[in-house]
N, CA, C and O of each residue as an XYZ file, in Angstrom:
876
protein
N       0.837     -1.192      0.000
C       0.000      0.000      0.000
C       0.874      1.245      0.000
O       1.939      1.269      0.617
N       0.413      2.278     -0.699
C       1.101      3.558     -0.709
C       0.110      4.662     -0.352
O      -1.096      4.427     -0.283
N       0.630      5.869     -0.126
C      -0.217      7.021      0.147
C       0.114      8.115     -0.859
O       1.278      8.340     -1.191
N      -0.924      8.789     -1.339
C      -0.760      9.892     -2.268
C      -1.659     11.040     -1.841
O      -2.727     10.825     -1.268
N      -1.220     12.263     -2.124
C      -2.054     13.436     -1.919
C      -2.589     13.911     -3.262
O      -1.876     13.918     -4.266
N      -3.851     14.307     -3.262
C      -4.445     14.888     -4.446
C      -3.663     16.142     -4.847
O      -3.088     16.821     -3.996
N      -3.648     16.443     -6.151
C      -2.944     17.623     -6.644
C      -3.778     18.862     -6.361
O      -4.386     19.444     -7.259
N      -3.792     19.250     -5.092
C      -4.621     20.353     -4.627
C      -3.773     21.211     -3.694
O      -3.369     20.744     -2.630
N      -3.497     22.459     -4.074
C      -2.629     23.303     -3.240
C      -3.167     23.524     -1.830
O      -2.404     23.900     -0.941
N      -4.447     23.303     -1.606
C      -5.003     23.447     -0.265
C      -4.472     22.391      0.698
O      -4.599     22.530      1.914
N      -3.882     21.341      0.150
C      -3.315     20.285      0.979
C      -1.863     20.557      1.365
O      -1.259     19.765      2.088
N      -1.305     21.653      0.898
C       0.088     21.963      1.204
C       0.326     22.170      2.693
O       1.448     22.010      3.173
N      -0.722     22.523      3.421
C      -0.583     22.775      4.856
C      -0.429     21.491      5.669
O      -0.132     21.543      6.863
N      -0.631     20.331      5.023
C      -0.660     19.064      5.743
C       0.348     18.069      5.184
O       0.467     17.910      3.969
N       1.065     17.405      6.068
C       1.872     16.247      5.729
C       1.162     15.008      6.245
O       0.463     15.060      7.257
N       1.343     13.891      5.545
C       0.692     12.643      5.948
C       1.723     11.527      5.981
O       2.524     11.377      5.057
N       1.695     10.753      7.044
C       2.556      9.575      7.159
C       1.681      8.328      7.204
O       0.764      8.232      8.020
N       1.966      7.389      6.337
C       1.247      6.118      6.296
C       2.091      5.041      6.965
O       3.253      4.843      6.611
N       1.501      4.350      7.929
C       2.134      3.206      8.581
C       1.289      1.981      8.277
O       0.118      1.925      8.654
N       1.863      1.011      7.607
C       1.153     -0.228      7.268
C       1.740     -1.361      8.107
O       2.929     -1.664      8.015
N       0.899     -1.977      8.919
C       1.313     -3.100      9.765
C       0.532     -4.336      9.336
O      -0.698     -4.311      9.277
N       1.245     -5.413      9.037
C       0.614     -6.636      8.533
C       0.753     -7.781      9.527
O       1.722     -7.867     10.281
N      -0.252     -8.661      9.503
C      -0.229     -9.831     10.377
C      -0.476     -9.515     11.826
O       0.098    -10.156     12.706
N      -1.322     -8.535     12.097
C      -1.598     -8.095     13.468
C      -2.723     -8.910     14.107
O      -3.448     -9.643     13.435
N      -2.842     -8.760     15.410
C      -3.950     -9.339     16.170
C      -4.692     -8.206     16.867
O      -4.113     -7.466     17.662
N      -5.976     -8.081     16.561
C      -6.778     -7.029     17.180
C      -7.317     -7.557     18.504
O      -8.496     -7.887     18.631
N      -6.432     -7.626     19.472
C      -6.785     -8.206     20.761
C      -6.800     -7.192     21.884
O      -6.726     -5.985     21.654
N      -6.897     -7.700     23.107
C      -6.957     -6.829     24.275
C      -5.609     -6.150     24.509
O      -4.573     -6.609     24.028
N      -5.645     -5.064     25.246
C      -4.450     -4.272     25.500
C      -3.523     -5.001     26.476
O      -3.955     -5.359     27.571
N      -2.266     -5.226     26.106
C      -1.340     -5.882     27.030
C      -1.010     -4.973     28.209
O      -1.098     -3.751     28.083
N      -0.634     -5.542     29.351
C      -0.397     -4.743     30.561
C       0.612     -3.612     30.375
O       0.407     -2.519     30.903
N       1.685     -3.848     29.644
C       2.711     -2.810     29.485
C       2.155     -1.601     28.754
O       2.447     -0.464     29.124
N       1.359     -1.833     27.725
C       0.753     -0.727     26.983
C      -0.281     -0.012     27.840
O      -0.344      1.217     27.845
N      -1.087     -0.772     28.559
C      -2.101     -0.162     29.431
C      -1.450      0.720     30.479
O      -1.953      1.804     30.777
N      -0.333      0.268     31.043
C       0.357      1.049     32.066
C       0.940      2.331     31.477
O       0.861      3.393     32.094
N       1.527      2.233     30.284
C       2.099      3.416     29.632
C       1.018      4.431     29.306
O       1.217      5.633     29.480
N      -0.115      3.955     28.838
C      -1.214      4.850     28.488
C      -1.802      5.509     29.732
O      -2.117      6.699     29.718
N      -1.948      4.741     30.800
C      -2.481      5.298     32.048
C      -1.544      6.364     32.613
O      -1.992      7.410     33.081
N      -0.246      6.092     32.566
C       0.735      7.053     33.100
C       0.724      8.342     32.284
O       0.754      9.434     32.850
N       0.680      8.222     30.954
C       0.685      9.413     30.108
C      -0.618     10.193     30.258
O      -0.601     11.422     30.317
N      -1.740      9.492     30.322
C      -3.024     10.177     30.514
C      -3.029     10.952     31.822
O      -3.604     12.038     31.899
N      -2.388     10.399     32.858
C      -2.293     11.106     34.128
C      -1.505     12.391     34.008
O      -1.872     13.404     34.604
N      -0.428     12.363     33.244
C       0.361     13.577     33.044
C      -0.408     14.601     32.212
O      -0.354     15.801     32.479
N      -1.119     14.113     31.209
C      -1.869     15.020     30.340
C      -3.041     15.674     31.080
O      -3.568     16.694     30.637
N      -3.434     15.098     32.177
C      -4.512     15.694     32.975
C      -4.119     17.055     33.526
O      -4.973     17.916     33.740
N      -2.820     17.249     33.756
C      -2.383     18.455     34.464
C      -1.449     19.355     33.662
O      -1.145     20.460     34.111
N      -0.980     18.917     32.479
C       0.054     19.708     31.809
C      -0.454     20.595     30.671
O       0.348     21.132     29.906
N      -1.768     20.754     30.550
C      -2.303     21.663     29.545
C      -2.068     21.232     28.117
O      -1.939     22.074     27.229
N      -2.009     19.945     27.882
C      -1.756     19.384     26.554
C      -3.020     19.431     25.700
O      -4.116     19.265     26.236
N      -2.904     19.652     24.379
C      -1.676     19.965     23.639
C      -1.263     21.417     23.820
O      -2.104     22.275     24.089
N       0.032     21.698     23.672
C       0.487     23.082     23.771
C      -0.244     23.962     22.761
O      -0.598     23.483     21.684
N      -0.477     25.229     23.076
C      -1.205     26.108     22.154
C      -0.650     26.119     20.737
O      -1.417     26.157     19.775
N       0.676     26.085     20.592
C       1.263     26.122     19.248
C       0.883     24.886     18.433
O       0.621     24.978     17.234
N       0.856     23.737     19.094
C       0.473     22.498     18.403
C      -1.018     22.496     18.104
O      -1.432     22.157     16.996
N      -1.813     22.868     19.075
C      -3.268     22.903     18.900
C      -3.661     23.785     17.725
O      -4.453     23.374     16.877
N      -3.115     24.990     17.670
C      -3.485     25.915     16.597
C      -2.942     25.475     15.253
O      -3.607     25.651     14.232
N      -1.739     24.904     15.232
C      -1.178     24.432     13.960
C      -2.004     23.291     13.382
O      -2.234     23.238     12.174
N      -2.452     22.379     14.243
C      -3.281     21.265     13.770
C      -4.613     21.787     13.239
O      -5.084     21.343     12.192
N      -5.211     22.715     13.950
C      -6.470     23.292     13.466
C      -6.263     24.037     12.150
O      -7.092     23.949     11.245
N      -5.154     24.770     12.048
C      -4.900     25.541     10.829
C      -4.746     24.649      9.601
O      -5.132     25.045      8.501
N      -4.192     23.460      9.771
C      -4.004     22.586      8.607
C      -5.339     22.050      8.084
O      -5.403     21.544      6.964
N      -6.413     22.158      8.890
C      -7.726     21.674      8.481
C      -8.599     22.767      7.869
O      -9.685     22.475      7.368
N      -8.152     24.002      7.902
C      -8.989     25.123      7.476
C      -8.959     25.443      5.980
O      -9.933     26.012      5.489
N      -7.901     25.115      5.220
C      -7.828     25.585      3.839
C      -9.011     25.204      2.955
O      -9.317     25.925      2.005
N      -9.688     24.083      3.244
C     -10.839     23.676      2.445
C     -12.149     24.296      2.903
O     -13.196     24.074      2.296
N     -12.084     25.073      3.975
C     -13.292     25.700      4.507
C     -13.843     25.022      5.742
O     -14.841     25.478      6.299
N     -13.217     23.944      6.183
C     -13.669     23.245      7.380
C     -13.375     24.092      8.616
O     -12.360     24.787      8.669
N     -14.257     24.034      9.603
C     -14.090     24.798     10.838
C     -13.839     23.827     11.993
O     -14.782     23.231     12.515
N     -12.584     23.664     12.393
C     -12.222     22.655     13.403
C     -12.374     23.163     14.832
O     -11.380     23.464     15.493
N     -13.600     23.258     15.307
C     -13.862     23.721     16.661
C     -15.109     23.025     17.197
O     -15.875     22.432     16.438
N     -15.303     23.104     18.510
C     -16.476     22.476     19.108
C     -16.503     20.980     18.855
O     -15.508     20.289     19.071
N     -17.636     20.485     18.399
C     -17.758     19.060     18.116
C     -16.975     18.642     16.882
O     -16.832     17.450     16.610
N     -16.472     19.607     16.141
C     -15.703     19.314     14.930
C     -14.197     19.418     15.155
O     -13.428     19.448     14.194
N     -13.764     19.473     16.433
C     -12.342     19.611     16.711
C     -11.604     18.308     16.431
O     -12.214     17.239     16.398
N     -10.289     18.396     16.229
C      -9.504     17.197     15.918
C      -9.588     16.127     16.996
O      -9.781     16.424     18.175
N      -9.440     14.891     16.573
C      -9.527     13.762     17.500
C      -8.481     13.857     18.602
O      -8.725     13.421     19.727
N      -7.316     14.425     18.288
C      -6.261     14.561     19.288
C      -6.706     15.452     20.451
O      -6.310     15.226     21.595
N      -7.520     16.452     20.163
C      -8.031     17.309     21.239
C      -9.059     16.580     22.089
O      -9.118     16.787     23.301
N      -9.871     15.725     21.466
C     -10.830     14.924     22.234
C     -10.097     14.009     23.217
O     -10.509     13.863     24.368
N      -9.000     13.391     22.748
C      -8.245     12.495     23.616
C      -7.667     13.248     24.805
O      -7.743     12.778     25.940
N      -7.088     14.416     24.544
C      -6.518     15.212     25.635
C      -7.603     15.647     26.620
O      -7.378     15.660     27.830
N      -8.761     15.999     26.105
C      -9.871     16.386     26.973
C     -10.323     15.212     27.834
O     -10.608     15.377     29.020
N     -10.389     14.027     27.232
C     -10.780     12.837     27.986
C      -9.792     12.559     29.121
O     -10.187     12.157     30.215
N      -8.510     12.778     28.848
C      -7.503     12.577     29.889
C      -7.693     13.581     31.019
O      -7.601     13.216     32.191
N      -7.954     14.828     30.684
C      -8.158     15.852     31.713
C      -9.376     15.550     32.568
O      -9.396     15.859     33.760
N     -10.390     14.949     31.962
C     -11.634     14.655     32.671
C     -11.645     13.260     33.294
O     -12.677     12.806     33.790
N     -10.507     12.587     33.269
C     -10.341     11.254     33.867
C     -11.343     10.239     33.318
O     -11.877      9.415     34.060
N     -11.584     10.307     32.044
C     -12.459      9.327     31.399
C     -11.773      8.769     30.154
O     -12.409      8.473     29.142
N     -10.454      8.637     30.267
C      -9.696      8.166     29.110
C      -9.979      6.688     28.897
O      -9.814      5.886     29.816
N     -10.403      6.321     27.692
C     -10.798      4.933     27.460
C      -9.627      4.035     27.075
O      -8.693      4.471     26.402
N      -9.686      2.788     27.505
C      -8.802      1.759     26.982
C      -9.674      0.842     26.135
O     -10.617      0.235     26.641
N      -9.360      0.742     24.850
C     -10.240      0.047     23.900
C      -9.712     -1.339     23.574
O     -10.286     -2.343     23.997
N      -8.641     -1.395     22.837
C      -7.960     -2.639     22.493
C      -6.520     -2.269     22.128
O      -6.161     -1.092     22.131
N      -5.716     -3.249     21.822
C      -4.288     -2.993     21.614
C      -4.006     -1.985     20.498
O      -3.282     -1.020     20.744
N      -4.541     -2.158     19.279
C      -4.212     -1.197     18.224
C      -4.732      0.210     18.491
O      -4.021      1.187     18.253
N      -5.961      0.324     18.981
C      -6.506      1.658     19.265
C      -5.724      2.327     20.381
O      -5.504      3.538     20.347
N      -5.305      1.557     21.364
C      -4.527      2.145     22.455
C      -3.129      2.556     21.995
O      -2.580      3.530     22.510
N      -2.545      1.838     21.044
C      -1.287      2.284     20.429
C      -1.502      3.633     19.744
O      -0.699      4.554     19.893
N      -2.585      3.733     18.999
C      -2.956      4.981     18.340
C      -3.103      6.106     19.354
O      -2.537      7.185     19.177
N      -3.855      5.860     20.408
C      -4.133      6.895     21.390
C      -2.881      7.314     22.160
O      -2.714      8.488     22.492
N      -2.008      6.355     22.441
C      -0.758      6.688     23.119
C       0.069      7.646     22.261
O       0.581      8.647     22.760
N       0.195      7.337     20.979
C       0.982      8.191     20.090
C       0.355      9.571     19.950
O       1.065     10.576     19.934
N      -0.960      9.627     19.848
C      -1.633     10.915     19.734
C      -1.444     11.750     20.991
O      -1.270     12.966     20.910
N      -1.476     11.099     22.164
C      -1.253     11.819     23.419
C       0.203     12.231     23.591
O       0.496     13.174     24.326
N       1.114     11.538     22.924
C       2.519     11.927     22.962
C       2.785     13.142     22.088
O       3.590     14.002     22.446
N       2.111     13.220     20.935
C       2.450     14.218     19.922
C       1.443     15.349     19.773
O       1.806     16.447     19.350
N       0.175     15.096     20.115
C      -0.879     16.065     19.843
C      -1.380     16.024     18.421
O      -2.100     16.925     17.992
N      -1.008     14.979     17.671
C      -1.425     14.853     16.276
C      -2.619     13.909     16.151
O      -2.688     12.907     16.863
N      -3.561     14.217     15.253
C      -4.665     13.287     14.985
C      -4.198     12.148     14.083
O      -3.341     12.332     13.218
N      -4.773     10.979     14.301
C      -4.371      9.773     13.575
C      -5.601      8.971     13.194
O      -6.514      8.803     14.002
N      -5.626      8.478     11.975
C      -6.635      7.501     11.559
C      -6.009      6.117     11.629
O      -4.863      5.933     11.218
N      -6.750      5.142     12.145
C      -6.295      3.754     12.141
C      -7.375      2.922     11.476
O      -8.454      2.723     12.034
N      -7.074      2.436     10.274
C      -8.075      1.808      9.424
C      -7.680      0.386      9.049
O      -6.511      0.007      9.133
N      -8.664     -0.383      8.640
C      -8.416     -1.719      8.088
C      -7.815     -1.539      6.698
O      -8.441     -0.948      5.818
N      -6.603     -2.049      6.504
C      -5.906     -1.841      5.236
C      -6.684     -2.415      4.054
O      -6.620     -1.872      2.951
N      -7.411     -3.498      4.272
C      -8.180     -4.088      3.177
C      -9.297     -3.162      2.726
O      -9.653     -3.147      1.547
N      -9.854     -2.389      3.651
C     -10.909     -1.444      3.294
C     -10.355     -0.283      2.486
O     -11.055      0.292      1.652
N      -9.097      0.061      2.734
C      -8.479      1.180      2.014
C      -8.082      0.772      0.607
O      -8.365      1.498     -0.347
N      -7.434     -0.368      0.459
C      -7.013     -0.819     -0.865
C      -5.551     -0.507     -1.135
O      -4.772     -0.311     -0.202
N      -5.180     -0.461     -2.393
C      -3.774     -0.361     -2.789
C      -3.169      1.006     -2.541
O      -1.966      1.122     -2.309
N      -3.999      2.048     -2.589
C      -3.499      3.414     -2.437
C      -4.417      4.213     -1.524
O      -5.625      4.289     -1.745
N      -3.825      4.806     -0.497
C      -4.580      5.717      0.368
C      -4.488      7.110     -0.257
O      -3.416      7.717     -0.270
N      -5.583      7.604     -0.762
C      -5.621      8.898     -1.434
C      -6.118      9.960     -0.470
O      -7.207      9.831      0.089
N      -5.329     11.007     -0.271
C      -5.725     12.102      0.609
C      -6.223     13.260     -0.246
O      -5.512     13.744     -1.126
N      -7.441     13.696      0.017
C      -8.026     14.793     -0.752
C      -8.970     15.581      0.144
O      -9.317     15.138      1.239
N      -9.381     16.754     -0.330
C     -10.373     17.552      0.379
C     -11.749     17.263     -0.212
O     -11.952     17.372     -1.421
N     -12.675     16.899      0.640
C     -14.008     16.503      0.178
C     -14.842     17.722     -0.231
O     -14.638     18.835      0.254
N     -15.778     17.470     -1.131
C     -16.637     18.527     -1.628
C     -17.975     18.576     -0.910
O     -18.256     17.764     -0.029
N     -18.787     19.534     -1.300
C     -20.108     19.709     -0.706
C     -20.951     18.445     -0.883
O     -20.967     17.836     -1.952
N     -21.645     18.070      0.178
C     -22.566     16.935      0.108
C     -21.945     15.592      0.424
O     -22.666     14.601      0.535
N     -20.634     15.523      0.572
C     -20.011     14.241      0.898
C     -20.113     13.976      2.395
O     -20.006     14.890      3.212
N     -20.319     12.714      2.736
C     -20.473     12.337      4.135
C     -20.196     10.852      4.285
O     -20.099     10.124      3.297
N     -20.067     10.405      5.540
C     -20.058      8.974      5.818
C     -20.556      8.715      7.235
O     -20.592      9.616      8.073
N     -20.936      7.472      7.482
C     -21.376      7.042      8.805
C     -20.147      6.801      9.665
O     -19.217      6.114      9.243
N     -20.136      7.371     10.888
C     -18.949      7.270     11.722
C     -19.165      6.493     13.015
O     -18.208      6.282     13.759
N     -20.390      6.061     13.308
C     -20.590      5.263     14.518
C     -21.652      4.197     14.296
O     -22.343      4.182     13.277
N     -21.765      3.299     15.281
C     -22.678      2.161     15.153
C     -24.140      2.572     15.157
O     -25.006      1.790     14.765
N     -24.424      3.790     15.595
C     -25.801      4.282     15.611
C     -26.247      4.821     14.254
O     -27.409      5.186     14.074
N     -25.323      4.869     13.307
C     -25.671      5.318     11.961
C     -25.583      6.814     11.748
O     -26.074      7.319     10.738
N     -24.963      7.545     12.685
C     -24.831      8.990     12.527
C     -23.845      9.319     11.415
O     -22.806      8.674     11.278
N     -24.184     10.331     10.625
C     -23.341     10.730      9.512
C     -22.555     11.995      9.836
O     -23.018     12.863     10.576
N     -21.370     12.076      9.269
C     -20.521     13.260      9.416
C     -20.450     13.977      8.077
O     -20.182     13.357      7.048
N     -20.691     15.283      8.093
C     -20.542     16.115      6.906
C     -19.051     16.336      6.663
O     -18.352     16.862      7.529
N     -18.569     15.943      5.505
C     -17.144     16.010      5.190
C     -16.771     17.217      4.341
O     -15.620     17.335      3.921
N     -17.690     18.091      4.085
C     -17.452     19.221      3.185
C     -16.252     20.050      3.636
O     -16.210     20.536      4.766
N     -15.287     20.204      2.749
C     -14.125     21.026      3.015
C     -13.075     20.411      3.905
O     -12.106     21.083      4.262
N     -13.235     19.138      4.282
C     -12.322     18.478      5.205
C     -11.409     17.515      4.451
O     -11.860     16.786      3.567
N     -10.131     17.516      4.802
C      -9.234     16.551      4.179
C      -9.551     15.167      4.720
O      -9.751     14.982      5.920
N      -9.594     14.200      3.815
C      -9.935     12.823      4.171
C      -8.993     11.856      3.471
O      -8.475     12.150      2.394
N      -8.778     10.715      4.083
C      -8.090      9.624      3.414
C      -9.159      8.771      2.753
O     -10.173      8.433      3.363
N      -8.913      8.429      1.495
C      -9.919      7.754      0.677
C      -9.342      6.494      0.042
O      -8.126      6.307     -0.011
N     -10.229      5.641     -0.432
C      -9.823      4.495     -1.233
C      -9.397      4.992     -2.615
O      -9.620      6.160     -2.933
N      -8.797      4.149     -3.434
C      -8.335      4.609     -4.750
C      -9.415      5.234     -5.620
O      -9.107      6.071     -6.468
N     -10.681      4.846     -5.428
C     -11.755      5.427     -6.233
C     -12.297      6.727     -5.644
O     -13.253      7.298     -6.168
N     -11.679      7.197     -4.545
C     -12.071      8.470     -3.959
C     -13.087      8.382     -2.844
O     -13.503      9.415     -2.319
N     -13.501      7.187     -2.462
C     -14.473      7.034     -1.380
C     -13.845      7.416     -0.040
O     -12.851      6.804      0.351
N     -14.384      8.400      0.677
C     -13.809      8.819      1.965
C     -13.931      7.724      3.022
O     -14.975      7.084      3.150
N     -12.851      7.518      3.777
C     -12.829      6.456      4.779
C     -12.393      6.933      6.163
O     -12.760      6.324      7.169
N     -11.626      7.998      6.225
C     -11.145      8.472      7.511
C     -10.681      9.911      7.418
O     -10.455     10.432      6.326
N     -10.540     10.553      8.571
C     -10.063     11.932      8.600
C      -9.545     12.263      9.999
O      -9.658     11.428     10.897
N      -8.987     13.445     10.212
C      -8.434     13.770     11.530
C      -9.468     13.992     12.628
O      -9.100     14.254     13.773
N     -10.747     13.893     12.301
C     -11.801     14.109     13.302
C     -12.411     12.779     13.725
O     -12.332     12.401     14.894
N     -13.013     12.074     12.785
C     -13.652     10.785     13.053
C     -13.511      9.900     11.825
O     -13.670     10.365     10.697
N     -13.210      8.620     12.046
C     -13.099      7.667     10.945
C     -14.448      7.026     10.640
O     -15.352      7.023     11.475
N     -14.566      6.488      9.441
C     -15.822      5.874      9.018
C     -15.990      4.488      9.624
O     -15.009      3.805      9.919
N     -17.224      4.083      9.805
C     -17.505      2.724     10.251
C     -17.032      1.707      9.218
O     -16.607      0.606      9.567
N     -17.109      2.085      7.946
C     -16.755      1.158      6.873
C     -15.298      0.716      6.942
O     -14.965     -0.391      6.517
N     -14.420      1.578      7.478
C     -12.992      1.265      7.457
C     -12.387      1.056      8.833
O     -11.199      0.749      8.934
N     -13.169      1.213      9.902
C     -12.622      0.999     11.237
C     -12.191     -0.453     11.418
O     -12.710     -1.351     10.754
N     -11.243     -0.676     12.321
C     -10.779     -2.025     12.581
C     -11.905     -2.888     13.130
O     -12.720     -2.445     13.940
N     -11.927     -4.134     12.664
C     -12.862     -5.137     13.168
C     -12.074     -6.167     13.979
O     -10.844     -6.140     14.002
N     -12.790     -7.070     14.640
C     -12.121     -8.076     15.451
C     -11.197     -8.959     14.630
O     -10.186     -9.445     15.137
N     -11.541     -9.170     13.353
C     -10.721    -10.033     12.515
C      -9.754     -9.260     11.625
O      -9.129     -9.848     10.742
N      -9.619     -7.963     11.840
C      -8.676     -7.181     11.042
C      -7.251     -7.630     11.356
O      -6.869     -7.741     12.521
N      -6.474     -7.888     10.312
C      -5.098     -8.343     10.497
C      -4.076     -7.362      9.939
O      -2.929     -7.333     10.385
N      -4.486     -6.563      8.970
C      -3.587     -5.592      8.355
C      -4.120     -4.193      8.611
O      -5.272     -3.893      8.297
N      -3.278     -3.338      9.182
C      -3.701     -1.995      9.589
C      -3.060     -0.935      8.705
O      -1.938     -1.098      8.226
N      -3.791      0.146      8.502
C      -3.259      1.333      7.838
C      -3.435      2.516      8.781
O      -4.556      2.961      9.025
N      -2.333      3.018      9.305
C      -2.376      4.184     10.172
C      -1.963      5.422      9.406
O      -0.923      5.426      8.747
N      -2.771      6.484      9.484
C      -2.473      7.740      8.800
C      -2.269      8.824      9.861
O      -3.197      9.160     10.597
N      -1.069      9.361      9.935
C      -0.753     10.429     10.877
C      -0.795     11.752     10.119
O      -0.102     11.920      9.115
N      -1.609     12.691     10.602
C      -1.760     13.993      9.946
C      -0.959     15.038     10.725
O      -1.139     15.188     11.934
N      -0.071     15.759     10.028
C       0.789     16.716     10.721
C       0.849     18.045      9.975
O       0.910     18.056      8.746
N       0.832     19.160     10.694
C       0.925     20.470     10.048
C       2.316     20.715      9.473
O       3.324     20.460     10.133
N       2.363     21.209      8.242
C       3.645     21.502      7.597
C       4.393     22.617      8.304
O       5.599     22.773      8.113
N       3.691     23.396      9.117
C       4.343     24.466      9.862
C       5.191     23.944     11.011
O       6.043     24.670     11.522
N       4.975     22.686     11.432
C       5.706     22.113     12.549
C       6.572     20.920     12.168
O       7.527     20.604     12.878
N       6.258     20.255     11.067
C       6.947     19.030     10.686
C       7.474     19.112      9.271
O       6.947     19.845      8.434
N       8.539     18.335      9.014
C       8.961     18.050      7.654
C       8.899     16.533      7.473
O       8.536     15.807      8.399
N       9.250     16.065      6.293
C       9.111     14.635      6.013
C       9.939     13.780      6.973
O       9.495     12.712      7.393
N      11.131     14.244      7.317
C      12.008     13.454      8.187
C      11.463     13.362      9.596
O      11.424     12.278     10.178
N      11.041     14.492     10.154
C      10.549     14.473     11.536
C       9.230     13.716     11.656
O       8.977     13.069     12.672
N       8.385     13.791     10.621
C       7.133     13.034     10.671
C       7.393     11.545     10.484
O       6.700     10.717     11.075
N       8.375     11.202      9.675
C       8.722      9.787      9.507
C       9.162      9.178     10.836
O       8.909      8.000     11.091
N       9.817      9.970     11.683
C      10.223      9.475     13.002
C       8.999      9.147     13.850
O       9.007      8.171     14.600
N       7.942      9.960     13.735
C       6.689      9.665     14.435
C       6.092      8.367     13.886
O       5.588      7.538     14.643
N       6.155      8.202     12.564
C       5.664      6.975     11.947
C       6.422      5.751     12.420
O       5.822      4.698     12.637
N       7.721      5.870     12.581
C       8.519      4.752     13.076
C       8.127      4.397     14.506
O       8.132      3.225     14.884
N       7.796      5.393     15.284
C       7.321      5.146     16.646
C       6.017      4.363     16.620
O       5.837      3.425     17.397
N       5.105      4.746     15.727
C       3.833      4.040     15.596
C       4.078      2.596     15.165
O       3.486      1.666     15.714
N       4.953      2.418     14.181
C       5.272      1.069     13.703
C       5.825      0.206     14.834
O       5.463     -0.964     14.962
N       6.707      0.788     15.656
C       7.295      0.031     16.758
C       6.233     -0.383     17.776
O       6.277     -1.492     18.309
N       5.281      0.509     18.044
C       4.203      0.175     18.969
C       3.358     -0.983     18.439
O       3.007     -1.892     19.192
N       3.036     -0.952     17.156
C       2.209     -2.015     16.567
C       2.965     -3.339     16.507
O       2.369     -4.403     16.677
N       4.265     -3.279     16.267
C       5.079     -4.496     16.275
C       5.141     -5.099     17.673
O       5.048     -6.316     17.836
N       5.298     -4.247     18.675
C       5.464     -4.733     20.046
C       4.164     -5.211     20.659
O       4.137     -6.251     21.317
N       3.072     -4.462     20.452
C       1.856     -4.719     21.211
C       0.741     -5.398     20.417
O      -0.224     -5.885     21.006
N       0.861     -5.437     19.092
C      -0.199     -6.040     18.272
C       0.299     -7.237     17.474
O      -0.433     -7.781     16.648
N       1.531     -7.646     17.715
C       2.071     -8.817     17.047
C       2.254     -8.675     15.563
O       2.258     -9.675     14.844
N       2.406     -7.453     15.081
C       2.567     -7.238     13.640
C       3.772     -8.030     13.116
O       4.829     -8.067     13.745
N       3.591     -8.646     11.978
C       4.675     -9.397     11.336
C       5.663     -8.450     10.670
O       6.877     -8.638     10.752
N       5.121     -7.424     10.004
C       5.949     -6.404      9.367
C       5.262     -5.051      9.536
O       4.050     -4.979      9.736
N       6.045     -3.989      9.454
C       5.493     -2.643      9.503
C       6.365     -1.731      8.654
O       7.591     -1.750      8.763
N       5.719     -0.927      7.800
C       6.450     -0.025      6.918
C       5.931      1.387      7.095
O       4.804      1.598      7.544
N       6.768      2.356      6.736
C       6.437      3.771      6.928
C       6.700      4.538      5.637
O       7.752      4.387      5.015
N       5.729      5.363      5.243
C       5.878      6.234      4.069
C       5.315      7.605      4.402
O       4.220      7.707      4.955
N       6.050      8.655      4.073
C       5.593     10.012      4.331
C       5.451     10.773      3.018
O       6.308     10.672      2.139
N       4.363     11.537      2.888
C       4.156     12.370      1.709
C       3.943     13.800      2.162
O       3.115     14.071      3.031
N       4.695     14.713      1.567
C       4.603     16.130      1.933
C       3.626     16.839      1.019
O       3.406     18.041      1.164
């Protein structure tokens, strides 16, 4: 699998790192990961995370298409930090907790999708008016207008820095994962974001039994 950005200058504000982990087990969170996540969530309760510079840079990278990243539309990374501050940080399963640990470390939003649902190429583009997808088991839809999304090769939106689609979320039998890390170009370059991707790959190898993990960054 590879990642590509649509030829759209509005995407210049965002860098994307794709982490593909194969042969994983979508199982319960191992004790070492649970302890690391609990310890970090405790620190995030009191340290005002994410720092204002990171928070604003992440929001700014979502604005070029007209999306307004505030309130219920704020980035997933801000929701995680808020949950930590309110002592309601969830432990879900091993892959999601790897995702959440990395997001709490960096302040960056991350999509974690079933690689089979994505296909051969993860296409990043800004969605147009009227596009939407279902993001939870209750069937609620998210308006994607003006928001950058990761899509299948045919352009079908599957995930974004706010909420991922039900169609591409990990299932109990998911074995191959596609993690997309979204980073503002004002704070990261390809090399520094690739280091974040390597961290994600290492977490999936250690805690999800991944057979292999690869990292690709597109500016």
